[in-house]
Residue frames relative to the residue before (quaternion, step in Angstrom):
aa qw qx qy qz dx dy dz
M 1.0000 0.0000 0.0000 0.0000 0.00 0.00 0.00
N 0.5917 -0.5723 0.4258 0.3755 3.55 -1.04 0.66
P 0.4708 -0.6924 0.4611 0.2938 3.65 -0.77 0.98
A 0.6608 0.5040 -0.3376 0.4421 3.61 1.02 -0.57
L 0.7231 0.3182 -0.1804 0.5859 3.60 1.27 -0.52
Q 0.1818 0.7902 -0.5653 0.1515 3.62 -0.37 1.20
R 0.4981 -0.6104 0.5099 0.3455 3.54 -1.30 0.15
S 0.3910 -0.6870 0.5602 0.2476 3.49 -1.11 0.77
A 0.6938 -0.4584 0.3235 0.4514 3.59 -1.25 0.11
Q 0.6664 0.4811 -0.3034 0.4821 3.60 1.14 -0.50
G 0.6005 -0.5940 0.3723 0.3846 3.66 1.18 0.05
R 0.5335 0.6238 -0.4111 0.3967 3.63 1.23 0.08
L 0.4632 -0.6470 0.5223 0.3067 3.54 -1.09 0.60
V 0.0146 -0.8083 0.5878 -0.0308 3.53 -0.80 1.03
T 0.1047 -0.7634 0.6268 0.1153 3.53 -1.20 0.41
A 0.8539 -0.0385 -0.0397 0.5175 3.50 -0.90 1.13
G 0.7330 -0.4509 0.2273 0.4558 3.59 0.97 0.91
R 0.6596 0.4533 -0.3289 0.5013 3.57 1.19 0.09
R 0.5396 -0.5905 0.4687 0.3749 3.59 -1.15 0.46
L 0.5543 -0.6389 0.4348 0.3090 3.57 -1.08 0.75
C 0.7882 0.1850 -0.0843 0.5808 3.53 1.01 -0.82
P 0.1827 -0.8278 0.5188 0.1106 3.65 0.10 1.14
S 0.6353 0.5522 -0.3374 0.4215 3.58 1.13 -0.50
V 0.6052 0.5470 -0.3534 0.4579 3.58 1.24 -0.37
P 0.4914 -0.6607 0.4579 0.3352 3.63 -0.77 0.90
R 0.6592 -0.5687 0.3521 0.3438 3.53 -1.23 0.65
H 0.6796 0.5068 -0.2975 0.4391 3.55 1.08 -0.70
V 0.6102 0.5227 -0.3801 0.4582 3.64 1.18 -0.15
R 0.2758 -0.7644 0.5670 0.1348 3.51 -0.92 1.02
I 0.3218 -0.7135 0.5898 0.1989 3.56 -0.98 0.81
R 0.0494 -0.8094 0.5851 0.0113 3.50 -0.68 1.07
T 0.2644 -0.7470 0.5920 0.1473 3.45 -1.10 0.81
A 0.6256 -0.5228 0.4077 0.4112 3.55 -1.26 0.37
S 0.2004 -0.7703 0.5905 0.1335 3.54 -0.92 0.82
Y 0.1746 -0.7881 0.5878 0.0538 3.54 -0.89 1.01
C 0.4840 -0.6590 0.4935 0.2966 3.50 -1.09 0.63
S 0.5534 -0.5857 0.4655 0.3660 3.51 -1.18 0.55
P 0.5673 -0.6293 0.4055 0.3431 3.60 -1.00 0.73
T 0.6859 0.4804 -0.2800 0.4694 3.61 1.19 -0.55
V 0.6797 0.4379 -0.2915 0.5112 3.60 1.23 -0.19
H 0.3539 -0.7041 0.5727 0.2258 3.56 -0.90 0.86
C 0.1675 -0.8432 0.5057 0.0729 3.59 -0.34 1.19
Q 0.7789 0.2155 -0.1370 0.5727 3.55 1.15 -0.38
L 0.4294 -0.6621 0.5432 0.2866 3.54 -1.11 0.67
P 0.6281 -0.5334 0.3903 0.4106 3.58 -1.11 0.43
M 0.4007 -0.7139 0.5073 0.2692 3.56 -0.97 0.77
K 0.5183 -0.6275 0.4927 0.3081 3.43 -1.23 0.67
P 0.5359 -0.6133 0.4436 0.3740 3.67 -0.94 0.64
G 0.7621 0.3433 -0.2754 0.4750 3.47 -0.99 1.00
S 0.5684 0.5909 -0.3776 0.4304 3.59 1.26 -0.22
L 0.5226 -0.6427 0.4564 0.3247 3.67 -1.02 0.72
I 0.3116 -0.7049 0.6058 0.1976 3.54 -1.13 0.79
A 0.3426 -0.7620 0.5148 0.1924 3.57 -0.52 1.17
G 0.7834 0.3485 -0.2630 0.4422 3.56 -1.08 0.77
L 0.6850 0.4676 -0.2981 0.4725 3.56 1.18 -0.15
D 0.5903 0.5819 -0.3718 0.4179 3.58 1.23 0.20
F 0.3193 0.7903 -0.4668 0.2355 3.57 0.98 0.86
I 0.6210 0.5148 -0.3660 0.4641 3.66 1.21 -0.10
K 0.4355 -0.7119 0.4931 0.2459 3.54 -0.82 1.03
D 0.8415 0.1915 -0.1637 0.4780 3.54 -1.29 0.58
K 0.5775 0.5167 -0.4177 0.4744 3.64 1.04 0.68
E 0.5370 -0.5975 0.4853 0.3451 3.51 -1.20 0.62
P 0.5458 -0.6065 0.4500 0.3630 3.63 -1.12 0.68
V 0.5157 -0.6494 0.4866 0.2749 3.51 -1.22 0.64
V 0.0800 -0.8049 0.5875 0.0261 3.58 -0.77 1.01
A 0.5568 -0.5976 0.4635 0.3434 3.54 -1.22 0.58
K 0.2833 -0.7505 0.5757 0.1584 3.54 -1.14 0.78
E 0.6709 -0.4349 0.3970 0.4507 3.52 -1.35 -0.06
R 0.5956 -0.6036 0.3759 0.3737 3.57 -1.02 0.67
G 0.6380 0.5510 -0.3179 0.4339 3.63 1.04 -0.57
E 0.6478 0.5396 -0.3253 0.4283 3.56 1.21 -0.41
Y 0.6106 0.5353 -0.3553 0.4630 3.58 1.24 -0.17
P 0.5380 -0.6113 0.4425 0.3756 3.62 -1.10 0.52
E 0.6809 -0.5419 0.3152 0.3786 3.58 -1.18 0.51
W 0.6340 0.5715 -0.3214 0.4100 3.56 1.10 -0.84
V 0.5260 0.6434 -0.4207 0.3637 3.66 1.13 -0.38
G 0.6470 0.5449 -0.3212 0.4257 3.55 1.08 -0.77
S 0.6406 0.5313 -0.3312 0.4445 3.57 1.11 -0.58
L 0.5242 0.6441 -0.4201 0.3658 3.64 1.11 -0.22
A 0.6809 0.4879 -0.2984 0.4574 3.59 1.12 -0.60
Q 0.5493 0.6199 -0.3993 0.3930 3.61 1.22 -0.23
T 0.4535 -0.6913 0.4913 0.2740 3.58 -1.00 0.73
M 0.4563 -0.6727 0.5072 0.2864 3.56 -1.08 0.69
P 0.5148 -0.6478 0.4552 0.3287 3.63 -1.04 0.73
S 0.4733 -0.6783 0.4875 0.2798 3.54 -1.06 0.77
L 0.6591 -0.5000 0.3638 0.4281 3.58 -1.23 0.23
A 0.6246 0.5491 -0.3462 0.4342 3.59 0.96 -0.73
R 0.6728 0.4798 -0.2972 0.4784 3.57 1.00 -0.86
L 0.6571 0.5089 -0.3232 0.4524 3.58 1.03 -0.75
R 0.6181 0.5357 -0.3434 0.4616 3.57 1.08 -0.63
K 0.6644 0.4931 -0.3095 0.4686 3.64 0.98 -0.67
M 0.6318 0.5970 -0.3176 0.3789 3.55 1.15 -0.70
P 0.4316 -0.6898 0.5044 0.2888 3.65 -0.77 0.88
D 0.6013 -0.5956 0.4011 0.3505 3.59 -1.10 0.69
E 0.6409 0.5544 -0.3234 0.4211 3.57 1.04 -0.72
E 0.7018 0.4661 -0.2445 0.4800 3.57 1.12 -0.70
A 0.6062 0.5898 -0.3481 0.4044 3.60 1.17 -0.52
T 0.3964 -0.6861 0.5599 0.2421 3.58 -1.07 0.83
D 0.6863 -0.4579 0.3552 0.4394 3.60 -1.31 0.20
R 0.6571 0.5281 -0.3057 0.4426 3.56 0.98 -0.91
E 0.6622 0.4874 -0.2994 0.4841 3.59 1.03 -0.78
K 0.6235 0.5161 -0.3439 0.4761 3.62 1.07 -0.60
E 0.6403 0.5055 -0.3295 0.4752 3.57 0.99 -0.76
R 0.6606 0.5108 -0.3165 0.4500 3.60 0.94 -0.84
Y 0.6111 0.5326 -0.3497 0.4697 3.60 1.11 -0.79
L 0.6720 0.4965 -0.3161 0.4495 3.61 0.86 -0.89
K 0.6284 0.5397 -0.3228 0.4579 3.58 1.02 -0.85
L 0.7130 0.4665 -0.2695 0.4488 3.59 0.76 -1.04
T 0.6533 0.5016 -0.3224 0.4665 3.59 1.02 -0.69
R 0.6200 0.5168 -0.3366 0.4851 3.60 1.06 -0.72
R 0.6616 0.5059 -0.3119 0.4572 3.55 0.92 -0.92
Q 0.6434 0.5093 -0.3265 0.4691 3.61 0.99 -0.77
Q 0.6452 0.5150 -0.3167 0.4671 3.62 1.01 -0.81
M 0.6471 0.5205 -0.3226 0.4542 3.56 0.95 -0.80
K 0.6350 0.5241 -0.3193 0.4692 3.61 1.03 -0.81
K 0.6472 0.5153 -0.3024 0.4735 3.51 1.01 -0.86
N 0.6639 0.5125 -0.2961 0.4571 3.58 0.90 -0.87
N 0.6542 0.5134 -0.2801 0.4797 3.56 1.06 -0.89
E 0.6383 0.5158 -0.3238 0.4708 3.58 1.02 -0.79
E 0.6678 0.5142 -0.2932 0.4513 3.57 0.96 -0.87
A 0.6972 0.4619 -0.2451 0.4904 3.52 1.11 -0.82
G 0.4818 -0.6990 0.4150 0.3272 3.59 1.29 -0.16
I 0.4151 0.7048 -0.4621 0.3427 3.54 1.17 0.56
């Protein structure tokens, strides 16, 4: 988490020792969205025909329901797989790496270099 933006002991978001939203009364807690860890399965598979929450935002449309597993394209199953870390990608030989893994390696090394450059510049 950004060191300038931290949670206080009461669970409020604070920056440099001050509350982030001074207009909000002290008894109101600011909550952020919580996301599940990519390695932990946070939801069980939905039964076919059950409503998918959060996808009913378009007016005059039928609500979105879950389909049978066979009705989805094959690539949908790959979304639940975790992405390899930079350490794992560094150990992997070039001959064994797929194009997607090579792209991820380049992305992560560029990101690491940007962080290093920003740190040296004092940003």
